[in-house]
N, C-alpha and C positions, 0 to 999 in steps of 0.2 A: 417891643421896645425893651432895651436893657435897663434893669433897675439901676438908679443912680447910686444905690447902696451896695451894689455887688459888681465886682470885676470878675466876669466868668473865667478868664484865663487863670487868675489867682485862685479862685474857688476850685476849679478843676485840678490845678496843680496840687493844692492842699489835700483834696480828696484822694488823688493818686498816691501822694506821699504816705498818707495814712493807710491806704490799701496795701502798699508795699510792706508796711509794718505788720498788719494784722491779717492780710489775705482773705478778708471777709467780703465776698462778692455782693452779698445782699446789702451790706452797709454802703459799699461803693455805689451800687445802683441807686439806693435811696438818696445819697448825697448828690449824685449827678443829675438825677431827675429833679431834685429841688433847684439845682443850678439852671437846668434846662427850662424850668417853668418861669424863670426870671429873665431869660436872655432871648434876644432875637437871633435869627438864623445866621447872619454874618458873624456876630460875636461868638456864637457857639462853635461855628466852623473854625474860627481862629483859636478858640480855647482847645478844641479837639486835635488840631493839626499836629502837635508834638507827640500825640499818643495813637497815631493811626495803626501802629503795630499791636495795640492792645484792644481786641474786640470788646472786652468788658467795659472799656471806656467809650469806644465808638458807639456801641448799641444804644445806651440811654440818651446820649447827646443827639445822635443822628435820627433816632425815632422822633424826637422833638423837631429837628430841622426839617425832616421830610413832611411832618404834619404842618409845619409853618409854611413850607415852600413845596407844595405837592407836585409842581412841574419841574423841579430841579433834578434832572436826570443823574448828574454826577453824585448828588447826595444819596439818591436811591441806590446807585451802584456801590458806593462806600458802605451803606447799611446792609445791602444784600451780601456783599463780600464778608462783612463781619458776621452776619448770620450763618453763612456757609462755613466759615472757619470754626464756629462754635457748634456745628452740627444741627442747626435749626431745622434743616430738612429741605428737600427739593421743591416742595409745593410753595412754601413761603418765599424761598429765594427766587423761584421761577416767576411767581406772581409779581414780585417787586421788580425783577429784571425786565419782565414784559412791559410794565408801566414805564420803566426808564427808556426802553426802545421806542415807545410811542411818544414820549416827551421829547426825545432827541434821537432820531433814527441814525445819526452819525456817531453816536457814542459806542465805540467798539467794546468797551468794558461791559456795557449793558448786554450787548449781543453775546459776548463770551459767557457771561453768567447765565443768560437765557439758555444757551446750548448746554452748558455744564450741568444745569439743574435737571435736565431730562433724565429720567431713570431708565428708560428703555434704550438698549444699545442701538437698535435700528433707528429709533426716532432721534436719538442723540446724534447719530451719524448724519441724518437728514438735516438736523439743525446746524451742525458744523458746516455742512455743504452750503446751506443758506448763508452762513456767515462768510464763507470764502467767496461766494458770489458777490456779496456786498462789498467785501474788502479783499480783492484778489491779491494784494501785496502782503497780506497779513500772514507771515510765516508761522506764527504760533497757532492760528486757527487752522492752517493747512496741516500742521503736524498733528493737531487734535483730530482733524478729519481722518488723516491717514491711520492714526492709532485706533480710532473707533471703527473704521472700515476693516482694519486687520482683525479686531476682536470679533466683529460680525462674521467675517469670512471664516474665522477659526471655529466659532461656536455653532454656526449654522451651515457651514460648507457653501457659502453664498458666492457664486462666481462673479456676480456684478460687484459685490463689495470688495472681492479680491482684486479685480481690475482697477477699481477706484483707488484702493490702497496703493497698488503698484504705480499707477499713473501719478498719484499725488507725491509719493516718495521720490519718483524720478524727477518731478519738477523741483522738489526741495534739493535734490542732489545737484541739479544744474546750478543752483544758486549758492550752494554751500562752499565756503572758502576755508574753514578751519579743518585741518587734517582729521582730528578726532571726530568731528561731526560727519565728515564725508565717509569715514570708515564705518561709523555706526549705521548710517543710511545704507551704505553698500551691503553690509552684513544683513540688514533687515530685508533688503530687496532680494538678496540671494535666497534667503529662507522663503520669502513669499513666492518667488518664481518656482521653487521646488514644489510648493503646494499645488501650483497650477499644472505641473507635469503629470 
């Protein structure tokens, strides 16, 4: 329940304004955690919304939101993304993303972070393959799959990964409409086909 003595949006705005003057992340975190301890999840989401580009604002607020609403997949995705942007590490991000996929199997952002957080190129490629199977129209996931398959084919001379990369890029080329995008994919395909010769 939001405290009747605290407007989370105003308190967050004041904390961010002060942070922009002194750039002290510790003070910002302390102030935002104090706000988070007094607000409910919907009020904190509204207060955080203008600052989604600032992970240092998102993290303390969304840690409280996720604790208060442990099945809110989108809140977990926002927090995991902020962790990723600040270099929190693939284990933390991957665990949170996995929780989000279980809470909402239809949340593509959760699946993207789950795949992105995998440190092994081979396993990351397999994860992107899983994402593309779940969301076949997701061009971003297919591009990530093609990129990771290309990396694996290059690093390990893996013919299966090479074929997957070529097939995926060919599919993306069929859908590409922008000349620059088509040219980039065609150049990549030319290089990949030379590897296979």
